[in-house]
C-alpha positions in Angstrom: 4.0 -12.3 -14.4 1.7 -12.8 -11.5 4.3 -13.7 -8.9 7.0 -11.2 -9.5 6.6 -7.6 -10.8 10.0 -6.3 -11.8 8.8 -2.7 -12.1 7.6 -2.9 -8.5 11.0 -4.1 -7.3 12.6 -1.3 -9.3 10.3 1.3 -7.7 11.1 -0.1 -4.3 14.8 0.2 -5.1 14.3 3.8 -6.1 12.5 4.4 -2.9 15.4 3.0 -0.9 17.9 5.1 -2.8 15.9 8.3 -2.2 15.3 7.5 1.4 19.0 7.3 2.0 19.3 11.0 1.1 17.2 11.9 4.0 19.1 9.8 6.5 22.4 11.0 5.2 21.2 14.5 5.8 20.2 13.5 9.3 23.4 11.8 10.3 26.0 13.8 8.5 24.5 17.3 8.1 22.4 16.8 11.3 19.4 18.2 9.3 16.1 16.5 9.6 12.9 18.4 9.0 9.7 18.1 11.1 6.1 17.9 9.8 4.1 17.1 12.9 0.4 17.5 13.3 1.0 19.7 16.3 4.2 21.4 17.5 7.1 21.6 15.2 6.6 22.3 11.5 9.7 23.1 9.5 9.9 26.5 7.8 12.3 26.8 4.9 14.2 29.9 3.8 15.8 28.4 0.7 14.9 25.8 -2.0 17.7 23.3 -1.7 17.0 22.0 1.8 13.3 21.9 1.1 13.6 19.9 -2.1 16.1 17.6 -0.4 13.4 16.8 2.2 10.4 17.0 -0.1 11.7 14.4 -2.6 12.1 11.9 0.3 8.4 12.2 1.1 7.9 9.7 -1.6 9.5 7.0 0.5 7.3 6.2 3.5 3.9 6.3 1.7 5.4 4.5 -1.2 6.9 1.8 1.0 3.7 1.2 3.0 1.7 1.1 -0.2 4.0 -1.4 -1.8 4.1 -3.4 1.4 0.3 -3.7 1.3 0.5 -4.8 -2.3 3.3 -7.3 -1.5 1.2 -8.8 1.3 -1.6 -9.6 -1.2 0.7 -10.8 -3.9 2.5 -13.0 -1.4 -0.7 -14.6 -0.1 -2.0 -15.2 -3.7 1.3 -16.7 -5.0 1.6 -19.0 -2.0 -1.9 -20.2 -2.6 -1.0 -20.9 -6.2 2.0 -22.9 -4.9 -0.3 -25.1 -2.7 -0.2 -23.3 0.6 -3.4 -22.9 2.5 -4.7 -19.4 2.9 -4.3 -19.7 6.7 -0.6 -20.6 6.2 -0.1 -17.5 4.1 -1.9 -15.3 6.7 0.2 -16.8 9.6 3.4 -16.3 7.6 2.5 -12.6 6.9 1.7 -12.0 10.6 5.0 -13.7 11.6 6.9 -11.5 9.2 5.2 -8.4 10.6 6.2 -9.5 14.1 9.8 -10.1 13.0 10.0 -6.6 11.4 8.5 -5.0 14.6 11.0 -6.9 16.7 13.9 -5.9 14.4 12.9 -2.3 14.8 13.0 -2.5 18.5 16.3 -4.4 18.7 18.3 -3.0 15.8 16.7 0.3 14.7 16.1 1.9 18.1 19.8 1.8 19.1 20.6 3.9 16.1 18.0 6.4 17.2 19.5 6.6 20.6 23.1 7.0 19.3 22.0 9.7 16.9 20.8 11.6 19.9 24.4 11.7 21.1 25.7 13.4 18.0 26.3 17.2 18.1 23.5 18.9 16.2 24.0 21.5 13.5 24.7 25.0 14.8 22.1 26.4 12.4 19.1 24.3 11.2 18.5 24.7 7.5 14.7 24.4 8.2 14.7 26.6 11.3 12.7 24.1 13.4 13.9 20.9 14.8 11.8 17.8 15.4 10.4 17.1 18.9 11.8 15.9 21.1 15.2 17.6 20.6 17.7 15.3 19.0 20.5 16.7 21.0 21.2 14.1 23.7 19.1 15.9 26.4 16.1 13.6 26.1 16.1 9.9 27.0 13.4 8.0 25.2 12.6 4.8 23.3 11.2 4.7 19.8 8.3 3.3 17.8 9.6 4.4 14.5 9.8 3.1 10.9 10.2 -0.7 11.3 8.0 -0.8 14.3 5.2 0.9 12.4 5.7 -1.3 9.3 5.6 -4.4 11.4 2.5 -3.5 13.3 0.7 -2.5 10.1 1.7 -5.7 8.5 0.2 -7.8 11.3 -3.1 -5.9 10.8 -2.9 -6.5 7.1 -2.5 -10.2 7.7 -5.9 -10.1 9.5 -7.4 -8.1 6.6 -6.5 -11.0 4.3 -9.2 -13.0 6.0 -11.8 -10.4 5.0 -13.4 -9.7 1.6 -11.4 -7.3 -0.6 -14.0 -4.5 -0.4 -13.3 -4.3 3.3 -9.7 -3.3 2.5 -10.9 -0.1 0.8 -13.4 0.5 3.6 -10.6 0.1 6.2 -8.5 2.6 4.2 -11.3 5.1 4.0 -12.1 4.7 7.8 -8.5 5.2 8.7 -8.3 8.3 6.5 -11.4 9.7 8.2 -10.0 9.0 11.7 -6.6 10.5 10.9 -8.0 13.7 9.4 -10.9 14.2 11.8 -10.2 12.9 15.3 -6.8 14.3 16.2 -7.0 15.8 19.7 -7.7 19.5 19.8 -5.0 20.0 22.5 -2.2 18.9 20.2 -0.9 16.3 22.7 0.0 12.7 21.8 -1.9 11.5 24.9 -1.3 8.1 26.5 1.0 5.7 24.9 -1.7 3.5 23.3 -3.2 6.6 21.7 0.2 7.7 20.3 0.9 4.3 18.8 -2.6 4.2 17.3 -3.0 7.7 16.0 -1.1 10.7 17.4 2.7 10.6 16.9 5.0 12.4 19.3 6.7 11.8 22.7 4.4 9.9 25.1 5.6 8.2 28.3 9.3 8.4 27.2 8.4 6.6 23.9 8.8 8.6 20.7 6.2 7.5 18.2 6.8 8.4 14.6 4.6 6.0 12.6 1.3 5.3 14.3 -0.8 2.4 13.1 -4.1 3.8 12.0 -2.8 6.5 9.6 -0.4 4.2 7.9 -2.8 1.3 7.7 -4.9 3.5 5.4 -2.0 3.5 2.9 -1.2 -0.2 3.2 -4.8 -1.4 2.9 -5.2 0.7 -0.3 -2.0 -1.0 -1.5 -3.6 -4.4 -0.9 -6.7 -3.5 -3.0 -4.5 -2.1 -5.8 -2.5 -5.3 -5.9 -5.6 -7.4 -6.2 -6.8 -5.2 -9.1 -3.5 -5.6 -10.9 -3.4 -9.4 -10.4 -6.9 -10.0 -11.5 -6.8 -7.5 -14.4 -3.2 -7.2 -15.4 -3.6 -5.8 -18.9 -6.0 -3.2 -17.8 -4.0 -2.2 -14.7 -0.7 -1.8 -16.5 -2.4 0.6 -19.0 -4.2 2.6 -16.3 -1.8 2.8 -13.4 -0.8 6.3 -14.6 -4.5 7.3 -14.5 -4.8 6.2 -10.8 -1.6 8.1 -10.0 -2.7 11.2 -11.7 -6.1 11.0 -9.9 -4.4 10.7 -6.5 -2.2 13.7 -7.4 -5.2 15.8 -8.5 -7.0 15.0 -5.3 -4.0 16.1 -3.3 -3.6 19.4 -5.1 -7.3 20.1 -5.0 -7.5 19.5 -1.3 -4.5 21.6 -0.6 -5.8 24.4 -2.7 -9.2 24.3 -1.0 -7.8 24.1 2.5 -9.7 22.6 5.4 -10.3 18.9 5.9 -7.5 16.6 4.6 -4.7 19.1 5.3 -4.4 18.8 9.1 -2.4 22.1 9.0 -2.8 24.8 6.4 0.0 26.7 4.6 1.5 29.5 6.6 1.9 31.7 3.5 1.2 31.7 -0.2 4.6 30.4 -1.3 4.9 27.2 -3.4 7.1 25.7 -0.7 4.4 26.1 1.9 1.9 24.6 -0.6 4.0 21.5 -0.8 5.1 21.4 2.9 2.4 19.1 4.3 1.9 17.2 7.5 3.7 13.8 7.5 3.3 12.8 11.2 0.6 11.4 10.9 0.2 11.6 7.1 -2.6 14.0 6.1 -4.7 12.9 3.2 -3.0 15.6 1.1 0.4 14.2 2.0 -0.2 10.5 1.3 -2.3 11.0 -1.9 0.3 13.3 -3.3 3.2 10.9 -2.5 1.4 7.7 -3.6 0.2 9.5 -6.7 3.8 10.3 -7.7 4.9 6.8 -6.8 2.2 5.3 -9.1 3.3 7.7 -12.0 6.9 6.5 -11.5 5.6 2.9 -11.5 3.8 3.5 -14.8 7.1 5.0 -16.2 9.1 2.0 -15.0 6.7 -0.4 -16.7 7.5 1.3 -20.0 11.3 1.7 -19.6 13.7 -0.9 -21.2 14.3 -4.1 -19.4 17.9 -3.2 -18.9 16.8 -0.7 -16.3 15.2 -3.6 -14.5 17.9 -6.2 -15.1 19.1 -8.3 -12.1 22.3 -6.3 -11.9 20.5 -2.9 -11.8 21.0 -1.1 -8.5 17.2 -0.5 -8.5 16.6 -4.3 -8.5 19.4 -5.1 -6.1 18.3 -2.6 -3.5 14.6 -3.2 -4.2 14.9 -7.0 -3.6 16.9 -6.5 -0.3 15.0 -3.6 1.3 15.1 -4.5 5.0 18.8 -5.5 4.7 19.6 -2.3 2.9 17.7 -0.2 5.4 19.5 -1.5 8.4 22.9 -1.6 6.7 22.7 2.0 5.5 21.6 3.2 8.9 24.6 1.7 10.6 27.1 2.9 7.9 25.8 6.4 8.2 25.9 6.3 12.0 29.6 5.1 11.9 30.5 7.7 9.3 28.8 10.4 11.4 30.8 9.5 14.5 34.1 9.0 12.7 34.2 11.8 10.2 31.6 14.4 11.3 32.4 15.4 14.8 30.8 18.7 13.7 27.8 18.8 11.5 28.7 18.7 7.8 27.1 20.6 4.9 24.2 19.4 2.9 26.5 19.0 0.0 28.8 16.7 2.1 25.7 14.7 3.1 25.0 14.1 -0.6 28.6 12.9 -1.1 28.2 10.6 1.9 24.9 9.3 0.4 26.7 8.4 -2.9 29.5 6.6 -1.1 27.1 4.6 1.0 25.2 3.5 -2.1 28.3 2.5 -3.9 29.5 0.6 -0.8 26.2 -1.2 -0.3 25.7 -2.4 -3.9 28.0 -5.4 -3.8 27.0 -6.2 -0.2 23.3 -6.2 -1.1 23.9 -8.2 -4.3 25.7 -10.8 -2.2 22.9 -10.9 0.3 20.2 -11.3 -2.4 22.1 -14.2 -3.8 22.5 -15.7 -0.3 18.8 -15.5 0.7 17.6 -16.9 -2.6 19.5 -20.1 -1.7 17.3 -20.5 1.3 13.9 -22.3 1.3 10.8 -20.1 1.1 10.0 -20.9 4.7 13.4 -19.6 5.9 13.5 -16.6 8.2 16.3 -15.2 5.9 13.6 -14.6 3.3 12.0 -12.0 5.5 15.0 -9.7 5.2 
């Protein structure tokens, strides 16, 4: 069980399914919240739109954490298969570059086209994300795949260092993110935005800067090593790690101050849970990763039928990049064809369900196709 963890694939699939809710809301209902370190911070007047957004906060931290874990598992399994460690490191860096390039070539056009869609007349969260997604601003993006790819390249370099440095790197990145954000609230020059401070800089819209998300991925690498070297212990105690992360998040939020980046605006439970995502505050990512680890512990204990090859969790979890790109383009096409005016949040959920049903056979075919390719094939990267 060292080379393939079915519960991890199932969790990744669940993350992809939940992520699609957020993107369906963005493309069909034209509702996308904003949780920036400075500037726009969404304020909610009702529970439904907040919970729709909040549940999807599991996705980015969960995916970066599992990506870090997968990087370690990949390197370890390839070594067991006879690869040199240097070959595994180079392969990881190459995959990171390929994901970054894919983001620039295939993800950014979707961002641009989304800006041409007519926004909702009334925002459910009262505040829109900067810059305005209304066709008035021309900019390029350093968004999800670009951030994932850049972090993966750095994780490839971390593979050459002792495992304790992975935790040290994570801790240092957490300190930088929660301590050194500029007081003026501006992203600064482009290099600073890409490294630390998301926002619009020099006509580039940075959403996933490298340093904050490296904290999550590096922690995932160390977690993966613990699980691989002590599998029996890890499988029994994953829930404890998840609960500890969740406790830290709740305690920091209740205490206020360091680790929050921005404090609640009132005493409501919505504001307590409405945390900074761009960049992820310590409260945000420990809460999200904690819940992800609790879900992983649950999936480990569920019947194998839930994690069978034909399960949607497994199909989507084993084709994450393909699913990501395909669902983006399907939602974009649906938005232009059927939603000249912004739809309701309920319609967005219906569109989400239709997209999942449509993508299941396509992703199942793609998984079968890529498994026919040799391990060195570029198709395996998607």
